[in-house]
N, C-alpha and C positions, 0 to 999 in steps of 0.2 A: 504494500500500500504506500504509494509515493505521496508525501505531503510536502508541497513546496511552500516556502515562506511561512513558517510556523507562526511568526508574530502576527500574520494577517488572518490567522484562523480564529474561530470563535473561542472564547475563554475556556469552554469545556474541553475542546480538542487540545488546546495548549496544556491544560492541567493533566489530561490523560497521557500526553507524550512526555510530560515532566514527571509522571508517576506520583503526582501530588494528591494523595487520597483526601486530605483535609480540604483542599481547595475544591475538589470534585464534590464532596459532601456539601460544602457551602453553596456552590453553584446550583446543586440540585435543590437545596433548601430554598434558594432564591427563585425557584421555578424555571431554571434554564431548561430549554427544550431538549429532553434526553433522546428524542428520536429525530432531531433535526438532520436534514439531508444536505450534503455538500453538492458540488456541481456534478459529481459522478454518482449521486444518490447513496453515498456511504454514510452510515450513522456513526455516532460516537462508539457504539458497541463494536462496529467493524474495526475501528482504530485500536480499541483495547485488545480485541482478539488478535489483530495483526501483531501487536507488541507482545502478545503472549502473557499478559498480566492477569493472572487468575483472580486476584483480589479485586482489582478494578472491574473486571468482567462480571464478577458476582455482584458487586455493588450496583452496577448499572442495570443488571437484570432485575434485581430486587427493587430497584427504583422505577421500574416500568419500561425498560428498554425492550424492544421487540426482538426476541431471540432469533427469529427466522427472517429478519429483514433482508431484502435483496438489493444490491446496488445495480448500476446500469449494465453490468455484466452478469447479473443474476447470482453473484457470489454472496453467500451468507456469512455471518461471523464464524460459523464452523469451518467453512472453506478457508477463511483467513487464518484461523488458529492452526489448522492442520498444515497450511503452507509454511507457517512459521515454526512448525515442529514443536508446538507447545502442548505437551500432554496434559498439564494441569488445566489450562484454559479449555481444552477439549472436554475434559471431564466435567468442568463447571457447566459448559454449554449443554452437554448431553443430559446432565442432571436436571437442567431446566427445560427439557423437552426440545432441544435442537434437533432438527430433521436430518438424520444421518443419510437419507436418500435424496436430499435436495440436489437439484441439478442446476448448473450454470448454463450460459448460452451455448456452450459447446457440449451440453448434456453430461458434463463431468460431475461426479459425486465427490464428497469429501474423500472417499477411498481412492479415487483416481488421483486426486491432488496429493494424498499421502504417498501413493506409489511413485509419483513423479518427483516428489521432494524429499525422498528418503526419510519420511516421517514414520519410522518403524513403530515406535511406542504409540503414536496416535492411531496407526492402523490396528494395533493390538487392542485398543480400546473400542474402536468402531466395529470391527469384524463380527464380534459376537452378537451385535445388534442387527446384522444384515441377514436377509434370507438367502442371498447369493453374492459371491464375490466376482461373478462373471458378467455383471452389468456392463454394457458397452456405451461409449459416448457417441457423439454425432458422427465421428469417423469410424465407428465400429470397434474401437479399441477398448479393451478391458484394462483393469488395473494392472494385470500381468504385462500387457503390452507396454504400459508406461514405465513400469519398474525395469523391464528389460531394455527399453530404449534409453533409459537414464543410467543403466549399469548398476542398479541397486541389488546386489546379490542376496543380501539378507532379506530384503523385501520379497524378492522372487521366491526364496525358500519358504517364507511365511505364507505367501499366497498359495503356493502349491500345497503346503501342508493343510491349508484351510479349504481345499477343494477347487482351486483355480484350474480351468481347462487349459492344459498345456498346449493344445493345438487349436485354440480359439483363433478365428481369423477376423480381421477388420474388413471394412467395406471394399478394400482392394485385395482381399484374401491374404494380407500379410499376417504372418504368425509372430509370436514373441521372438522366436528364433531368428526370423528375418531381421528384426529391428536390432537385436543384440549383435548379430553378425555385421550389419551395416555400420553400427557405431563402434565396433571393435571391442566390445566388452567380453573378453575371452572367458573370464570366470563365469559370467552368466551363460554364455554359450555352453561351456562344459557342464554346468549344473542342469540346464534344460535338456541337453542330450542324455545325461545320466538318468534323468527322470522320464525318458521316453519320448522326447520331442522328435518329430519326423525330420531327419536331416536332409532329405531331398524334397521337402514340401515346396510347392510352387504357388506364387501369388497370381493375380489375374493376368499379368504380363509374362507369366512363365518363369519368373525369377526364382531361383533357388537361394538358400542362404549363401552358397558359394558365389553366386552372381552378386549378391548384396555386398558381401565382404570385399570381393574383387573390385567392384565398381568404386568403392570408397577407399581403396588402398589399405585395407586392414590385413596386413601381412600375417600377423600372429594367428588370426582367426582362419585365414586361408590355409595356412600350414596345418592347423588342427583339423580342419575339415578334410583336407587331403589325406591326412594320416588315418582318418576314419573311412577312407576308401570311397568317398563320394564319387559319382561319375563326373570326371573332369571335363568332358566335352558335351555335357548335357546342354541342349539348346533351349532358349526361352521361346516365347510366342513369335518372336521376330527371326528366330533361327540363330540368335547370337549366343555364343558360349561365354563362359567366364573370361576367357582370353579376349574375346571381342570387346566386352565392356571395360575390361582393364585397359586395353589399348585406347579405346575411345576417350577414357578419362585420364590417360597419360600416367597410369600407375605402374611405373617401370619396375619397381621391386616385385610387385605381384606378377607382372608379366614374366620376369625372370624365373620366379618360383614355379609358375604354371608350366613354362617351357621345360624346366628341369624335371618336372613330374611327368612329362610326356604329353602335354596338351598338343592337339593337332593345330599346327601353325597355318595350315592352308584350308581349314574347314570354312566353306561358304555359308552365309546366312540366307534367308529367304530371297533376298535380292541379289545374291551372288557375291556379296562383299565379304572378303576375308578379314582376319585381324590386321593384316598388312594395310588394307584400304583404310581401316579405322585409325591406325597409327599414323598413316600419311596425312590424314585430315585433322587429327586431334591437335588442340592448342599446345599440349605438353607431351606430344608423342615421339619426340626425336630419339630418345634412348630405346623406347619400345620398338621403334622401327629397326634400329640397329640390331637389337636382340633377335628379332624375327628374321631379318636378312641373314644374320650370322648362323641361324639355325635352320636354314634351308627353305625359307618361305619363297614362293615363286614371285619374283618382282614384276612379272608381266601378266599375272593372272587378271582376268577381266570379269567384271560383274555382269549381270544379266543385260544391262544396258551398254555393255562394252567398255566400261571405264576401268582403266588400269590404276594401280597405286600412283603412277606418275600423273595421271589425270587429276587425282584427288589432291596432290600437292599443288597442282596448277589452280584448282578451284579455290583453295584456302591460302595460297601464297606461302607455302612451306618451302622456302628457298634451300635451306641446308639439307632437308630431307630429299628434295628433288636431286641434289647433287649425289647423295648417297645411293639413290636408286639408279641413277645414270651410271655411276662408277661400278655398280654391281650388275650391269647388263640390262637396265631398264630401256625398253624400246622407245626412242625419241618420238617417232612418228606413228605410234600405235593409234588406231582410230576407234572411236566409240560407235554406237549404232547410228548416230547422226553424221558420221564421217569426220567428226572433230578430233584433231590431235591435241596433245597437251598445250601446244603453242596457241591453238585457237582458244582454248579455255583460259589460258593465262592472259591473252589479249582481251577477252570478254570481261574478265574480272579486274583488269588493270594492274597486274603484278609485273612491273617493269624488270625487277631483278630476275624473276623467273624467265621472262622473255629473253633477257640477255644470256642467261645460262643455257637455255634451250638452243638459241641461235649459235652460240659459241660451240655447243656440242653437236651441231650439224642439223638442227631441225629445219625442215623444208618450209620456207615462208610462202611457197606457191602452191601448197597442198590445199585443195578445196575441202570445205567442211559442209555444214548444214546449209541447204539452199545454194550450194556452190560458192559460198562466201570464203574469202581468205581471212587470215588473222587480222589484217589491216582493216577489213570491213568491220569486224567485231570490235576492235579498239575504237574506231571512229564512231560507230553506232552507240557505243556505251560511254562516250565522252572521255576517253583516256588519252589525252594529248601527248603525254610523255611516252606512252607505249606506241602511239602512232609515229612519233619521231624516231624511236628505236627501230621500228619495223621498216620505215622508209629508208633508213641508213643501210639496210641490207640489200638495197638495189631492186626492190619490188616495182613492177610496172604499175604506175599509179592509176591508170585508167582501165585496168583489166576488170571486166564486169563479172558479176555473179550469175547464177542461173536465170535471173530475171532481168539481166542487162543493167543492173545497178552497179555503179562504181563506188569507190570509197567515199567520194564526195556526196553522192546520194545518201549514203549511210550517215555521214557526219551531219548533213542537213536535217535528216530525220531525227537524229539523236539530240540535236539542238545545242551542241557545244561550239560556240563561235571560235574558240581557240583552235579546235580541230579543223574547222572550215577554213580559217585563215592559213593554217599550216599546210593544208592540202593545196590550197590555191597558190601559195608561194612556192610549192614544190612542183607546180605545173599541171595541176588537175584541170581537166576540161570542164568549165562551168556550164557549158551548153550541151553536154553529153546527155543523150536520151536513153531511158531504159526501154524494155520491150513493149511498154505501153505508151511510149512517146513522152514520158515525164522527165523533166529536167530536175536538177537539185533544187531549183526554185520552187517547183511544185511541192516537193517534200517538205521544205521549210515552211511553206504556207499552210500545208495540210496539218503540220504538227504545231502550228502557232508559235514558231520560234522567230520572234521579230528581229533579234539581233543578227541571226543567220540570214534572214531574208534581206535585211539592210546591207549586209556585207556582200551578198551575191549580186544584188542590184548595183551596188557601187563599183563592182569590178566589171560591169558591162554585160551581165547576163541578159539574154533576150527576155524581156518582161512579158511579151505577148505570145510566147511560144505555147502551142496547144498540144495536148496529148491526142491519142487516137480517137477520143470521143469529142474532140473539139473544145476541151476545157483548158483554160489558162490558169496560171497561178492565182489570179484574182478569183476565179470560181472556187478554188480550194480554200482560199482565205475566207471567203464568204461562208462556205460550208462549215468551216471550223470556228467561225466567229472570232477572227483574229483580233478585233478591236477590244476584246476582253482580256488582253494580255496583262 
């Protein structure tokens, strides 16, 4: 219970926080409102319970405080006392009929709060008054889930002894073992397993405890589960193994451990992505990628849509990893199902360093990709001027069209980057070049409502009245796109 600027609080609240019993009695005698609410609907009894002061709590209740008052989060004084691990305050509240089954806005009872806050003695007071310790909160979690999540071994032991369902699942089918594994609470994991928890249980996404531990880098738990002979290559609902999720999250220590235990480094998921694809894409996957490559992962394996690990580095701009793949035999000009090479992808996403590495390593700048476009088309279309500059320096013929007759200047005009347009014009691009439908770059700039590009093209002498095969000029396209709303 956070109370800011105590001096600005009502006298009764100040007295409670100072533990001044005499002042509290005097204020009550003077008819101070004992059930007054603050901005968050907390009463003085909430404050006393939060502080765990049993004597003040008793005094307030005997003076008329509402024992089951709820604040704006529906927390009662009993919730507050339990959160503060104050056994004596809890006993006082219960003696005065505090509701042990009261729920807050998250449907959490005082037992949930006790389990989450390591309030073992409070739980021991509350449990005998409950009909079940398996009540779930809004997320479907029982007190056992909360105890496991927070690593409270003694609380887990108590709850199990009092009948907690060890395999109870939350709304996402997560078990207590999933949460303990994810958080790395090895003692809790060992206890749950020793008491019969299912070590290969799956949540709704098909995650096992091994997936959970691996994804969060909990190496000690991973080792323990592997020693229990769990299936190391068990796939989740997406086809991902523990090695996939560890690579995706850049958990290099876990990746090393899984590989040492014999994990399949080339197992594809439902979309054909292997752990190497994930390591190539991951923010922190550089070491993971090296481990995989050094242990025989196929550097040219392709997903169902034809993407190689090198494509993935190109998407996400993983410069160092692209070099590692190339040095280990990664195919520079491998094509995905759209015909795009890693160079196309790097150009599309604006990764200049990767473009430089690929070109230096011999990438073909004249390879056609999706719709017959070249890497320069994609860099221009997506407004990456520096990438355009780098690709132009490789000697590419600037007016070479794609499958629809569009040049890189058409693409730049459509993309709306005036810097790209100016760069291409200064490099000799034909500003009156027509595509297969008779449209010039000016048509594209007008259709896309890119006023600066339009102005630049007009100023360099582009034919303003040129019409396409349907007789429409740039003015028609501007009117259709409502260009004056720029």
